[in-house]
C-alpha positions as a printed Julia matrix, in Angstrom:
347×3 Matrix{Float64}:
 -35.24    4.78   -8.47
 -35.67    1.32   -9.94
 -33.33    2.17  -12.82
 -30.6     3.35  -10.44
 -31.06    0.26   -8.26
 -30.65   -1.88  -11.36
 -27.49    0.01  -12.3
 -25.99   -0.46   -8.82
 -26.74   -4.19   -8.93
 -25.06   -4.47  -12.33
 -22.09   -2.38  -11.15
 -21.49   -4.7    -8.19
 -21.7    -7.72  -10.5
 -19.18   -6.09  -12.83
 -16.67   -5.54  -10.01
 -17.15   -9.09   -8.7
 -16.65  -10.44  -12.23
 -13.38   -8.53  -12.47
 -12.29  -10.14   -9.19
 -13.04  -13.61  -10.53
 -10.95  -12.89  -13.65
  -7.94  -11.97  -11.52
  -5.71  -14.79  -10.34
  -4.35  -14.72   -6.77
  -1.11  -12.78   -6.43
   2.08  -14.82   -6.17
   4.0   -15.52   -2.99
   7.71  -15.37   -3.82
  10.08  -17.35   -1.57
  13.57  -16.01   -0.92
  16.49  -17.19    1.22
  19.81  -15.52    2.03
  22.95  -17.57    2.88
  23.83  -15.25    5.77
  20.46  -15.91    7.44
  20.11  -19.72    7.64
  16.8   -21.09    8.82
  14.97  -17.87    7.97
  12.77  -17.77    4.87
  11.47  -14.55    3.34
   8.2   -14.4     1.43
   7.12  -11.49   -0.73
   3.46  -11.3    -1.69
   3.68   -9.84   -5.17
   0.87   -7.3    -5.39
   2.32   -5.87   -8.6
   0.56   -8.65  -10.53
  -2.89   -7.1   -10.03
  -4.47   -5.7   -13.23
  -3.52   -2.15  -12.17
  -0.09   -3.14  -10.91
  -0.17   -2.57   -7.16
  -1.51   -3.47   -3.72
  -4.0    -0.6    -4.09
  -6.07   -2.65   -6.54
  -7.53   -4.5    -3.54
  -8.31   -1.23   -1.76
  -9.92    0.37   -4.8
 -12.17   -2.65   -5.31
 -13.25   -2.56   -1.66
 -13.86    1.2    -1.71
 -16.04    0.98   -4.81
 -18.11   -1.88   -3.37
 -18.42    0.03   -0.08
 -19.58    3.18   -1.86
 -22.04    1.31   -4.07
 -23.58   -0.67   -1.21
 -23.84    2.47    0.96
 -25.69    4.31   -1.81
 -22.92    6.89   -2.25
 -22.05    5.92   -5.84
 -24.75    6.16   -8.49
 -24.89    5.96  -12.25
 -23.83    9.57  -12.85
 -21.56   10.09   -9.8
 -18.15   11.69  -10.33
 -15.53    9.9    -8.23
 -12.85   12.0    -6.53
  -9.86   10.67   -4.61
  -6.9    12.15   -2.75
  -3.94   10.01   -3.77
  -0.21   10.14   -4.41
  -0.64    7.73   -7.29
  -1.28    4.0    -6.96
  -4.76    4.21   -5.39
  -5.74    6.71   -8.06
  -4.52    4.39  -10.83
  -6.62    1.54   -9.44
  -9.7     3.7    -8.83
  -9.44    5.12  -12.36
  -9.54    1.52  -13.61
 -12.71    0.67  -11.66
 -14.36    3.98  -12.56
 -13.7     3.21  -16.21
 -15.14   -0.27  -15.72
 -18.39    1.32  -14.53
 -18.4     4.24  -16.97
 -17.91    6.88  -14.26
 -15.88   10.08  -14.38
 -12.81    9.99  -12.11
 -10.61   12.82  -10.78
  -7.42   12.22   -8.79
  -6.25   15.05   -6.51
  -2.52   14.61   -6.07
   0.75   16.4    -5.33
   2.43   17.94   -8.36
   5.5    15.8    -7.57
   3.71   12.49   -8.28
   5.65   10.1   -10.54
   5.02   10.79  -14.23
   4.36    7.11  -15.02
   1.48    7.01  -12.51
  -0.04   10.15  -14.02
   0.14    8.5   -17.44
  -1.55    5.35  -16.11
  -4.42    7.34  -14.58
  -4.97    8.99  -17.97
  -4.74    5.6   -19.69
  -7.72    4.36  -17.68
  -9.7     7.53  -18.52
  -9.07    9.42  -15.27
  -8.16   13.09  -14.82
  -5.44   14.53  -12.57
  -5.91   17.64  -10.43
  -2.62   18.84   -8.95
  -1.84   20.71   -5.73
   1.53   22.12   -4.64
   1.2    21.21   -0.96
   0.58   17.47   -0.3
  -1.48   18.43    2.75
  -3.96   20.25    0.49
  -5.22   17.08   -1.18
  -7.92   16.44    1.43
  -9.56   19.88    1.4
  -9.3    20.16   -2.37
 -10.93   16.74   -2.82
 -13.79   17.76   -0.54
 -14.23   21.01   -2.47
 -14.38   19.22   -5.81
 -16.88   16.7    -4.46
 -19.14   19.56   -3.32
 -18.8    21.56   -6.52
 -19.38   18.6    -8.81
 -21.95   16.83   -6.62
 -19.58   13.9    -6.66
 -18.32   11.35   -4.14
 -14.99   11.76   -2.35
 -13.79    8.18   -1.83
 -11.5     9.26    1.07
  -9.23    6.23    1.2
  -7.53    7.53    4.34
 -10.8     7.32    6.29
 -12.5     4.28    4.79
  -9.61    1.9     4.01
  -9.85    0.06    7.34
 -13.64   -0.33    7.28
 -14.24   -1.1     3.59
 -12.32   -4.4     3.8
 -13.72   -7.45    5.58
 -10.86   -8.3     7.94
 -12.46  -11.58    9.11
 -11.92  -13.27    5.76
 -13.6   -13.03    2.34
 -10.25  -13.45    0.59
  -8.6   -10.42    2.17
  -4.81  -10.21    1.87
  -4.16  -11.78    5.28
  -6.36  -14.79    4.59
  -4.65  -15.17    1.21
  -1.19  -15.16    2.8
  -2.04  -17.9     5.29
  -3.74  -20.02    2.63
  -0.65  -19.81    0.42
   1.66  -20.6     3.35
  -0.11  -23.88    4.27
   2.48  -26.21    2.69
   5.6   -24.18    3.49
   8.28  -25.27    6.03
   6.95  -22.66    8.49
   3.23  -22.37    7.64
   2.6   -19.85   10.42
   4.85  -16.82    9.79
   6.93  -15.58   12.69
   6.4   -11.99   11.56
   4.53  -10.04    8.89
   6.21   -6.75    7.95
   4.03   -4.03    6.45
   4.39   -0.34    5.65
   1.47    2.04    6.08
  -0.04    4.56    3.7
  -3.68    4.71    4.68
  -3.12    2.13    7.43
  -5.91   -0.03    6.01
  -3.77   -3.06    5.12
  -1.97   -3.14    8.46
  -5.37   -2.87   10.18
  -6.74   -5.77    8.13
  -3.7    -7.99    8.82
  -3.53   -7.14   12.53
  -7.23   -7.78   13.09
  -7.12  -11.03   11.13
  -4.17  -12.32   13.18
  -6.09  -11.76   16.41
  -9.38  -13.08   15.03
  -7.69  -16.35   13.94
  -5.56  -16.63   17.08
  -2.26  -16.69   15.19
   0.92  -15.94   17.19
   2.38  -14.05   14.21
   3.74  -10.6    15.05
   2.81   -7.56   12.96
   5.7    -5.13   12.47
   4.91   -1.86   10.68
   7.76    0.08    9.08
   7.51    3.85    8.72
   9.61    6.12    6.48
  11.08    9.48    7.42
   8.7    12.46    7.78
   5.77   10.21    8.67
   3.89   10.6    11.96
   2.61    7.02   12.26
   5.44    5.72   14.45
   5.27    8.66   16.84
   1.48    8.31   17.01
   1.87    4.6    17.83
   4.16    5.62   20.69
   2.19    8.59   22.04
  -1.42    8.3    20.72
  -1.31   12.03   19.96
  -3.74   12.38   17.05
  -2.79   16.03   16.53
   0.7    15.13   15.23
   1.76   16.81   12.0
   4.87   16.69    9.83
   5.89   19.77    7.86
   7.44   17.69    5.06
   5.83   14.75    3.3
   7.33   11.3     2.85
   9.8    10.82   -0.01
   8.84    7.14   -0.24
   5.85    7.39   -2.51
   2.66    5.67   -1.35
   3.6     5.23    2.32
   4.06    7.47    5.33
   1.73   10.37    6.11
   2.23   13.93    7.41
  -0.83   13.54    9.65
  -2.54   10.73   11.56
  -5.04    9.04    9.24
  -8.34    7.61   10.55
  -7.63    4.19    9.02
  -4.38    3.72   10.95
  -5.19    1.44   13.93
  -2.2     1.42   16.32
  -3.44   -1.19   18.79
  -3.23   -4.08   16.31
   0.49   -3.45   15.73
   3.12   -5.27   17.8
   6.14   -3.17   16.84
   7.08   -0.24   14.6
  10.43    0.58   13.01
  11.69    3.83   11.48
  13.36    3.3     8.1
  15.67    6.02    6.72
  14.96    7.03    3.12
  18.45    5.95    2.07
  17.86    2.49    3.55
  14.56    2.16    1.66
  16.16    2.98   -1.67
  19.24    0.82   -1.04
  17.01   -2.13   -0.11
  14.92   -1.47   -3.21
  18.03   -1.81   -5.41
  19.28   -4.82   -3.45
  15.98   -6.7    -3.71
  15.63   -5.81   -7.39
  19.03   -7.42   -7.97
  18.01  -10.57   -6.06
  14.73  -10.9    -7.97
  16.03   -9.88  -11.39
  13.38   -7.18  -11.8
  12.67   -3.72  -10.45
  10.53   -3.09   -7.37
   9.23    0.19   -5.95
  10.65    2.14   -3.02
   7.88    1.17   -0.58
   8.84   -2.46   -1.21
  12.39   -1.45   -0.3
  11.08   -0.07    2.98
   9.28   -3.35    3.66
  12.32   -5.46    2.82
  14.65   -3.37    4.97
  12.27   -3.95    7.89
  12.12   -7.67    7.14
  15.93   -7.83    7.21
  16.03   -6.11   10.62
  13.55   -8.67   11.97
  15.66  -11.49   10.48
  18.87  -10.16   12.06
  17.19  -10.13   15.45
  15.9   -13.68   14.95
  19.41  -14.87   14.02
  20.9   -13.24   17.11
  18.31  -15.01   19.28
  18.85  -18.36   17.54
  15.31  -18.48   16.13
  14.15  -19.79   12.77
  10.95  -19.13   10.86
   9.2   -17.28    8.06
   8.93  -13.55    7.49
   6.26  -12.31    5.09
   6.19   -8.88    3.53
   4.67   -7.23    0.46
   6.01   -6.38   -2.96
   3.73   -3.37   -3.33
   4.35   -2.34   -6.93
   6.82   -2.51   -9.79
   9.83   -0.28  -10.1
   8.88    0.26  -13.74
   6.62    3.04  -12.46
   9.59    5.11  -11.3
  12.09    5.53  -14.17
  12.32    9.28  -13.58
  12.65    9.15   -9.79
  13.91    6.16   -7.8
  15.77    4.69  -10.79
  17.29    8.02  -11.82
  20.68    8.61  -10.09
  20.44   12.4   -10.35
  17.02   12.41   -8.7
  18.27   10.12   -5.91
  21.29   12.34   -5.28
  19.08   15.43   -5.02
  16.05   14.05   -3.18
  17.47   11.2    -1.07
  21.21   11.82   -0.86
  24.13    9.44   -0.55
  22.89    5.86   -0.06
  26.29    4.14   -0.15
  26.33    3.56    3.61
  23.12    1.55    3.41
  24.28   -0.3     0.3
  27.49   -1.4     2.05
  25.5    -2.63    5.03
  23.29   -4.73    2.77
  26.22   -6.22    0.87
  27.97   -7.11    4.12
């Protein structure tokens, strides 16, 4: 007992040390001539050691599991993930010397699979994306391991009051900007944990900032926000990897959200290309979804004669998707013709 307690203490210290070695992610400022008086900010989560926003979540989930007594020295870690969370959890499992298994759809991007293996993790594939939950639970039982269950624990593992969460970081970095209090924060939802953290923080601090959540096609989050029907299901999964869910996840908290917008898959990909051109480097498709939503908010502000700042997230790098979102043949087959959305962005 004492030995395990000592290991847990050392494991927590190791994760906290990793946090101290990581610099804060950058806040990129962007303006467009057609939208005067409106400034866009992209919080670049691709600069985390594991390359995505999910690095924050993985750190929180590991600390939550360790402090709850769920993760011990010989515990096998299992996660249901379409990619980025699994990459980050594989990193932290390797840091602590733990075995890690990612349960994921067979269609997951090859580069993410390679990254999981790079950090010492193993991939367990299922054909139906909706099978990842039950299969993760089965593996946890069979191996006497711990199912991290990001979709349940994302919203509770993070301290939304402060403690350097992503919302607190955004407002600290905005302090000296022309509009230090953003008019709107635009966020997509995968687990729903980040939108829950931001929405709660805004209310806790009394900020007037609006939280707008963008949802891709084949995701039930927007309809759930409208109806509160927790039994909603989508037959097909989202084609924008990392966001959108075919079922209502426990971590998605609808009452902290001010508005939701549906983003067509073609618009997400077109905005991904457009933003990549503006920045001079590739971004992922979920970032395209975020940026499309930010542009819709900006258009509305312009029509109403309002100025201000819009903050959104650069979730991960487009370098993870050379065989999918940056492959024209794949886009033509999986997404379709995006020229309509590209013309709208150029205009």
